[in-house]
N, C-alpha and C positions, 0 to 999 in steps of 0.2 A: 406493522412495525414501521418506525421512521428511521431511515438510514441516510447517512451522509457519505458521499464518495468523492475523494479528491482526484483531480486529473480526469474529469468526466467529459471532457470535450472531444476526445477521440480514442481510437484503439480499444483496449480492454476496458477502460473506464466508461466509455460511451456504451459499449456492449453490456457491461454490468448494469448500468442504469436501465436499459431497456429490459433486460432479463428479469431484474428484480421487481420492476414495475409490473410485468406480466404475472409475477407471483403474488401480486396484491400488496406489495410494500409501498409506502410513501417514500420516494427517493429524492434526496436533495443533492444534486450534482454541483460540483464546484470546478472552477477554472480561473486562470489569471484574468482573462478578459474575453469572455465569450457570452454574447447575448443569450438570455434564457437560463444561464447558470449563475449560481451564487459566486461572488468574487472571493477568491482565495489565492494568494501568492505565497506558497510555502517558503520561498526564499526571503520573504519580508517577515522578520520576527514579530511585527505588530499585527500582521494580517490574520493569523488564526484567532487571536484574542478579539479582534474587531468582528470577525464572523460570529464568534460565540455570543458577543453582545447583540448582534443583529438577530440571532435566533431566540434571544430572550429566554422564556420559560419552557422552551421545547424539551420534551423528554426524548432523548436520542437512544434508540434501541441498538443501533449499530453504527460503527465508524469503520469505513474501509479506506485505508491509506494506500492509494494506488499511484499517486503522482510520482514520477521518476524521470530521470534523464540519463542518457548514455552517450557521452561525448568523446570518449577516448578510443573508439574502435580502431582508428588508423594510427594511433601513437606508437612510436618506436622507443624501445627501452633506453637506448643511448642518447637520444636527442629530444624525446617528447615528454609528455606528462608534466606540463608547466604547473607551477603552484596555484595559479588562479583557477585552473581546471579542477584541481583537487578541491579547492574551496567551494566552487560552484556546485560540483556534483555532491559533495557531502552536505551542503546547505539544503539541497532538494531531497536527496535520497535518505538522509539520516536525521539531521537537525530538524528539517521540516516535518518529518514524521513525529518526532518527539513533541515539538511545539504544538502540532495539531492535536495530538492525544492530550497533552497537558491542558490546552484551552477547552477541550470538549469534555473533560472529566465531570464538571458539575452537571452537564446535560445528560451524560451517560448514567450518572448516579441517580437521576430521576426515573430511569426505566427499571422494569422489573428484572429482566435478564439481559443486561447489556453485553455487547460483544465488540471486539476490535479485531479486524482482519488487516494484517500487514502484508502487502505484496512485496516479497523479496525476490529471490531468483536462485536457481540451482548454481548459478555462476558465483554465488557467495559462499558455497559450501567448500570447506577445506578438502573434502573427498574428491572434488572435481577441479582442483587447481590445474590451470593450463598455461600459466605464465604470460598471459596477454590480458588486455583490457584491465590493467591493474587498478585503476581508480574505480571503475564500475564494480569489479569483483570485490574490492575492499569495502566499498560503500554498501554493497548488498550483504556482505558478511557482517558489517556493523548493524545494518537493519535487522538481520537475523538475531544477532546478539541482543540488540535493544528489545526486540519482541520477546525473547526468552526471559529477560529480566523484568520487563513490564508484566509478563504473565505471573511471575512470583510476587511482584509488588502489589498487583491489583486483585489477585485472587481473594485476599481477605475482604476486599471491598465489593466482591460479587461480580467482578468484570472479567470475562473470559477473553484471552488473547490467543490468536492463532497466526502463524506465519506460513506463507504459501508461495510455491513456485507456480507461476501461471501457465507454464509450458512455453514452447517456442512458437510464437504467434505472429501471423502476417500483419504486422503494424509497421509504422515508420521506424520503430526501434528494432523489431525482429527481422524485417526484410521480407521480400517476396517469396523466398525459398523456404519459409518456415513451415512447420508441420500442421499447425492449427489455425483456424479462423478465430477472430475475436469472439464470435458468437459461441463457438465450441468451448473456448477457454472460460467464457463468462458462465455458461451453463454449469460447468464443473465447479467453478468457484462459488456459484450460488448454492450448490449442494453442500460445499464445505462450510459455507457460512451457516446454513441451516443446521448442520450437524455440530457446530462448535458449541461447547458448553464448558462449565468449570472442570468437569472431569477430564476434558481434552485440552485444557489450557496449556499453552507452551508448545503445542504441536508444531512441527515443520513438515508440511505435506505438499504433494503435487496437486495440480488442479483436479486430477481424477481420483484423489483420495489415498494415494500411496504414501506411506511414511518416507521422508527423504533423509538420507544420512547428512549429518552436519559436516 
């Protein structure tokens, strides 16, 4: 299988590249500006289309939308959350996901059983609202909703879509006190990718395969 992973320069994305390569897949990793990876800036509306053009007649078996940012951890309700932060985080965590999916649709439709994996977070689940990190939580809820709707829209076209919580991972985003290493998360997510099919499309699951409440 030929797979494309966004945000593959570090953390979960880099670990997914290594894990999926060891499973025999051809992995195309992307990042904004990292030698050895394909150029993709999900904040730039023209970038996904440019990458699709660069890939030409590639048949893409899988797209993993992993790129994301978390900027509002220290923000305070009364004084924080500036509008430009909302715009930047939604541009990456939501709009960038949609534009990447949209640009890659012709490539996905060349494959026999194409799949899309969207990395959201349990922080986007209404069931786990905590009243903090409002932009990140809202953007990940939007990514979850986007994935659910894409699953419905793309099922008639034979494309399965799954949405996943990668766990609390020791990355720049997750911090040093997290529960999982990137490699552990990647192993679980690779299993979820292999299991994803049209019967399971629209699922929201944890990295280790448990259904997650919305």
